[in-house]
C-alpha positions as CSV (number, residue, x, y, z in Angstrom):
1,X,0.1,0.0,-0.1
2,X,1.3,3.4,-0.9
3,X,1.9,5.8,1.9
4,X,-0.1,8.8,2.5
5,X,1.5,12.0,1.4
6,X,1.8,14.7,4.0
7,X,3.1,18.2,3.6
8,X,4.2,20.4,6.5
9,X,3.8,24.2,6.4
10,X,6.1,25.9,8.7
11,X,9.6,24.6,9.6
12,X,10.2,26.0,13.1
13,X,10.5,23.7,16.1
14,X,7.1,22.1,16.0
15,X,7.1,21.8,12.2
16,X,10.3,19.9,12.4
17,X,8.8,17.7,14.9
18,X,6.0,16.9,12.5
19,X,8.5,16.3,9.7
20,X,10.4,13.7,11.9
21,X,7.3,11.9,12.7
22,X,6.2,11.8,9.0
23,X,9.6,10.5,8.0
24,X,9.7,7.7,10.6
25,X,6.1,6.7,10.0
26,X,5.2,3.3,8.4
27,X,2.1,4.8,7.0
28,X,2.7,8.4,5.9
29,X,5.6,10.1,4.0
30,X,6.7,13.7,3.9
31,X,6.0,15.0,0.6
32,X,6.8,18.7,0.6
33,X,7.5,21.7,2.9
34,X,6.0,25.2,2.7
35,X,7.9,28.1,4.3
36,X,9.1,31.5,2.6
37,X,12.2,31.8,5.1
38,X,15.5,31.4,3.7
39,X,16.4,28.8,6.5
40,X,13.6,26.5,4.8
41,X,15.9,26.1,1.8
42,X,18.6,24.1,3.7
43,X,15.8,22.3,5.8
44,X,14.1,21.0,2.5
45,X,17.3,20.1,0.9
46,X,18.2,17.9,3.8
47,X,14.8,16.4,3.8
48,X,14.9,15.8,0.3
49,X,11.5,17.1,-0.6
50,X,10.3,20.0,-2.6
51,X,9.9,23.5,-1.0
52,X,7.1,26.0,-1.8
53,X,7.1,29.5,-0.7
54,X,3.4,29.5,-0.1
55,X,0.2,27.2,0.3
56,X,-1.1,28.5,-2.9
57,X,2.1,27.6,-4.8
58,X,1.9,24.0,-3.3
59,X,-1.6,23.7,-4.0
60,X,-1.0,24.6,-7.6
61,X,1.9,22.2,-7.9
62,X,2.0,18.6,-6.4
63,X,-0.8,18.5,-4.2
64,X,-0.5,16.3,-1.0
65,X,-3.1,14.1,0.6
66,X,-3.0,16.2,3.7
67,X,-1.1,19.2,5.3
68,X,0.1,20.1,8.7
69,X,-0.3,23.8,9.5
70,X,2.7,24.7,12.0
71,X,2.7,28.3,11.0
72,X,2.8,31.2,13.2
73,X,-0.5,31.6,15.3
74,X,-1.7,34.7,13.5
75,X,-1.7,32.8,10.2
76,X,-3.7,29.7,11.4
77,X,-7.1,31.1,10.4
78,X,-6.3,32.2,7.0
79,X,-4.1,29.1,6.2
80,X,-6.8,26.9,7.5
81,X,-9.6,28.6,5.5
82,X,-7.4,28.3,2.2
83,X,-7.2,24.6,2.9
84,X,-10.7,24.2,3.6
85,X,-11.6,25.9,0.3
86,X,-9.3,23.5,-1.4
87,X,-10.8,20.5,0.3
88,X,-7.6,19.5,1.8
89,X,-7.5,17.8,5.1
90,X,-5.2,19.4,7.7
91,X,-3.6,18.9,11.2
92,X,-3.8,22.5,12.5
93,X,-1.4,23.3,15.3
94,X,-2.7,24.7,18.6
95,X,-4.2,27.2,19.2
96,X,-6.8,27.0,16.6
97,X,-6.7,30.8,16.3
98,X,-5.5,33.9,18.3
99,X,-9.0,34.8,19.4
100,X,-12.2,33.2,20.0
101,X,-14.0,35.3,17.4
102,X,-11.5,34.1,14.7
103,X,-11.9,30.5,15.9
104,X,-15.7,30.7,15.5
105,X,-15.3,31.7,12.0
106,X,-13.1,28.9,11.3
107,X,-15.3,26.2,13.1
108,X,-18.3,27.5,11.0
109,X,-16.4,27.2,7.8
110,X,-15.2,23.6,8.7
111,X,-18.8,22.5,9.3
112,X,-19.6,23.6,5.7
113,X,-17.0,21.4,4.0
114,X,-16.1,17.7,3.7
115,X,-12.4,18.5,4.4
116,X,-11.4,17.3,8.0
117,X,-9.5,19.3,10.6
118,X,-7.4,17.7,13.3
119,X,-6.3,20.2,16.0
120,X,-2.7,19.7,17.2
121,X,-3.3,19.2,20.9
122,X,-0.8,16.2,20.7
123,X,-1.3,15.4,24.4
124,X,-4.7,14.0,23.6
125,X,-2.7,11.2,22.0
126,X,-0.6,10.4,25.0
127,X,-1.0,6.8,26.3
128,X,-0.6,8.3,29.9
129,X,-3.5,10.6,29.3
130,X,-5.6,8.0,27.8
131,X,-5.0,5.7,31.0
132,X,-5.6,8.4,33.4
133,X,-9.0,9.2,31.7
134,X,-9.7,5.4,31.8
135,X,-9.1,5.4,35.6
136,X,-11.4,8.6,36.2
137,X,-14.1,7.2,34.0
138,X,-14.1,3.8,35.6
139,X,-15.4,5.2,38.8
140,X,-12.5,4.0,41.0
141,X,-12.0,7.6,42.3
142,X,-15.7,8.0,43.0
143,X,-17.6,11.1,42.3
144,X,-15.1,13.7,41.0
145,X,-14.3,16.4,43.7
146,X,-11.2,18.3,42.7
147,X,-8.1,18.6,40.4
148,X,-4.8,20.3,41.2
149,X,-2.4,21.1,38.4
150,X,0.8,22.9,37.5
151,X,2.9,23.9,34.6
152,X,5.9,25.3,36.4
153,X,9.0,25.6,34.3
154,X,11.8,28.1,33.5
155,X,12.2,29.3,29.8
156,X,15.7,30.7,29.2
157,X,16.4,34.3,28.0
158,X,17.4,32.9,24.5
159,X,13.8,31.6,24.0
160,X,12.6,35.3,24.0
161,X,15.6,36.6,22.2
162,X,15.1,34.2,19.4
163,X,11.3,35.1,19.2
164,X,10.7,38.6,20.3
165,X,6.9,38.3,19.6
166,X,6.9,35.9,22.8
167,X,7.1,39.0,24.9
168,X,4.2,40.8,23.3
169,X,0.4,40.6,23.6
170,X,-0.8,37.5,21.7
171,X,1.9,35.3,23.4
172,X,2.4,34.6,27.0
173,X,2.1,31.2,28.9
174,X,-1.8,31.4,29.3
175,X,-2.1,31.3,25.4
176,X,1.1,29.3,24.6
177,X,1.2,26.7,27.4
178,X,-2.1,26.7,29.3
179,X,-3.8,26.0,26.0
180,X,-2.4,22.3,26.3
181,X,-3.5,22.1,30.0
182,X,-7.1,23.3,29.1
183,X,-7.5,20.1,26.8
184,X,-5.8,18.0,29.5
185,X,-8.5,19.2,32.1
186,X,-11.2,18.7,29.7
187,X,-10.2,15.2,29.0
188,X,-9.9,14.2,32.7
189,X,-12.6,16.2,34.3
190,X,-15.2,17.5,31.7
191,X,-16.2,20.8,30.5
192,X,-14.9,23.9,32.3
193,X,-17.7,26.4,32.9
194,X,-16.1,29.1,34.9
195,X,-12.6,30.5,35.9
196,X,-11.1,33.1,38.3
197,X,-7.5,34.1,37.9
198,X,-4.7,36.4,39.0
199,X,-1.8,37.0,36.5
200,X,1.5,38.6,37.0
201,X,4.4,40.0,34.9
202,X,6.5,40.9,38.0
203,X,9.4,38.8,37.3
204,X,10.2,39.6,33.5
205,X,8.2,42.6,33.2
206,X,7.0,41.8,29.7
207,X,3.8,43.1,28.2
208,X,2.5,39.6,28.7
209,X,2.1,37.7,31.9
210,X,4.7,35.2,33.2
211,X,2.7,33.6,36.0
212,X,-0.9,32.9,36.7
213,X,-2.9,31.4,39.5
214,X,-6.1,29.8,38.2
215,X,-9.3,28.5,39.8
216,X,-11.8,26.4,37.7
217,X,-15.3,25.1,37.9
218,X,-16.4,22.2,36.0
219,X,-19.7,21.2,34.8
220,X,-20.1,18.3,37.1
221,X,-19.5,20.4,40.0
222,X,-15.8,19.6,40.6
223,X,-13.5,22.4,41.3
224,X,-9.8,22.8,40.2
225,X,-6.6,24.9,40.8
226,X,-3.9,25.5,38.6
227,X,-0.5,27.2,39.0
228,X,1.4,28.4,35.8
229,X,4.6,30.0,35.3
230,X,7.3,30.2,32.6
231,X,9.9,31.7,35.1
232,X,9.6,29.2,38.0
233,X,12.5,27.0,38.5
234,X,10.5,23.9,39.0
235,X,10.0,20.5,37.4
236,X,6.2,20.4,38.1
237,X,5.2,20.5,34.3
238,X,4.0,17.9,31.9
239,X,7.2,17.9,29.9
240,X,9.4,17.5,32.9
241,X,7.4,14.6,34.4
242,X,5.7,12.6,31.6
243,X,9.0,11.5,30.1
244,X,7.6,11.5,26.7
245,X,9.8,14.2,24.9
246,X,13.5,13.3,25.4
247,X,14.5,16.8,24.9
248,X,13.5,17.7,28.4
249,X,15.1,16.6,31.6
250,X,12.7,14.6,33.4
251,X,12.0,13.7,37.0
252,X,10.2,10.4,37.8
253,X,9.1,11.2,41.2
254,X,7.2,14.5,40.3
255,X,3.6,14.9,39.5
256,X,1.8,17.8,37.8
257,X,-1.8,16.7,38.4
258,X,-3.6,15.2,41.4
259,X,-7.2,14.1,40.6
260,X,-9.5,13.5,43.7
261,X,-12.7,12.0,44.1
262,X,-15.0,10.7,46.9
263,X,-13.3,7.2,46.9
264,X,-9.7,7.9,46.1
265,X,-7.0,10.1,44.2
266,X,-4.7,9.6,41.3
267,X,-1.5,11.4,40.7
268,X,-0.1,11.7,37.3
269,X,2.0,11.1,35.4
270,X,3.5,8.8,38.2
271,X,0.1,7.2,38.2
272,X,0.1,6.6,41.9
273,X,-3.4,5.5,43.0
274,X,-4.8,5.9,46.6
275,X,-8.2,4.4,47.1
276,X,-10.3,3.2,50.1
277,X,-10.6,-0.5,50.0
278,X,-14.1,-0.4,51.6
279,X,-16.6,2.1,50.3
280,X,-18.5,2.2,53.5
281,X,-15.3,2.7,55.8
282,X,-13.8,5.9,54.3
283,X,-12.1,8.3,56.7
284,X,-9.0,10.5,57.0
285,X,-8.1,8.1,59.9
286,X,-8.0,5.1,57.7
287,X,-5.2,4.0,55.5
288,X,-5.4,4.0,51.7
289,X,-4.9,1.1,49.6
290,X,-1.8,1.9,47.4
291,X,-1.0,1.1,44.0
292,X,0.5,2.3,40.7
293,X,-1.5,2.2,37.5
294,X,0.4,0.3,34.6
295,X,1.2,2.6,31.6
296,X,2.9,2.5,28.4
297,X,5.0,5.6,27.1
298,X,5.1,6.7,23.6
299,X,5.8,9.8,21.7
300,X,2.5,11.6,21.3
301,X,3.6,13.4,18.2
302,X,4.4,10.1,16.6
303,X,1.0,8.7,17.5
304,X,-0.8,12.0,16.4
305,X,0.8,11.7,13.0
306,X,-0.3,8.0,12.7
307,X,-3.9,9.2,13.7
308,X,-3.7,12.1,11.1
309,X,-2.8,9.7,8.3
310,X,-5.9,7.6,9.3
311,X,-8.1,10.8,9.3
312,X,-6.8,11.8,5.8
313,X,-7.6,8.3,4.4
314,X,-11.1,8.4,6.0
315,X,-10.4,5.7,8.4
316,X,-11.0,7.9,11.5
317,X,-12.5,11.0,12.8
318,X,-10.3,13.7,14.4
319,X,-9.7,12.8,18.0
320,X,-9.4,16.7,18.6
321,X,-12.0,18.5,16.6
322,X,-12.2,22.1,15.5
323,X,-14.9,22.4,18.3
324,X,-12.5,21.2,20.8
325,X,-10.0,23.7,19.7
326,X,-12.5,26.5,20.0
327,X,-13.4,25.4,23.5
328,X,-9.9,25.1,24.7
329,X,-9.3,28.8,23.4
330,X,-12.4,29.9,25.3
331,X,-10.9,28.7,28.5
332,X,-7.5,30.4,27.9
333,X,-9.3,33.7,26.8
334,X,-11.6,33.4,30.0
335,X,-8.6,33.0,32.2
336,X,-7.0,36.2,30.6
337,X,-10.3,38.2,31.0
338,X,-10.7,37.0,34.7
339,X,-7.2,38.1,35.5
340,X,-7.8,41.6,34.0
341,X,-11.2,42.1,35.5
342,X,-10.8,40.4,38.9
343,X,-14.2,38.7,38.3
344,X,-15.4,35.2,37.7
345,X,-15.8,34.5,33.9
346,X,-18.5,32.2,32.7
347,X,-17.6,30.0,29.8
348,X,-19.9,29.6,27.0
349,X,-20.1,26.2,25.3
350,X,-22.0,27.1,22.1
């Protein structure tokens, strides 16, 4: 069987991760790159694939079966609309758009076409996330009560020097990093219906926040708290605990989520499970039954590419839909609004 031909638009860090996944895949192949930057010339030559300066040029040439859009955030909507108009199925990197209003336009357009759209929330393809969700949904924890989460890490100065736009409005860890956590939280605990937040730029002094403290209310009545910072020298982040991306130092004794219910709690990604052995004999004076949930570790970017190939071939529906991307963006936008206003912000789901 011939491999599914996938082009990648945008050859930055995440674009190159998608390129690697396509090259190593048993079911898809990298067919072309799209990027107008001078640096893309050498990258395309090394990959041995054609380089196009624009999506229009690619579509007029050797059209692929599907395309990964790993272009800058502000180009997500115009590039995705162009692909939808061309009937080309895409993997659109997160966030789906820079604003909820733009995302709504894109979701409406997607509903009017047969071209499919997979949103690049790659942690949705993590076997650890899938296993944790299975534990929560099994009822082992009882009725969900709370979730405590964190994404605490330190981004070096070079990160901002290499991309000065990361210091400006339209960037910041709420949009760039919390968007991942929003999807995690929805997978584990259900829809978020309201948020409160404090945000601070006291450490770096940029136009965007570097730290945020967030409270969440879920549709099922559970409550959550989340600490976010890209200037905290801490290992309590997904990348530094999940051991899925070898580029990060990892610490197998750290967790970044604790999900608690009326019968027990699950810490992840260590997957340490504490439950009461007898439902009728629960008390803080009683010891827990202790166990560790078995998991497999694999690269979510690799698994996402395999899924995308299946979506392109019509063998699967997108695991993360355009509607999911919109809802995740609603959560991050609500957090920003709550931090600015000092008020609770309700989140629409329509």
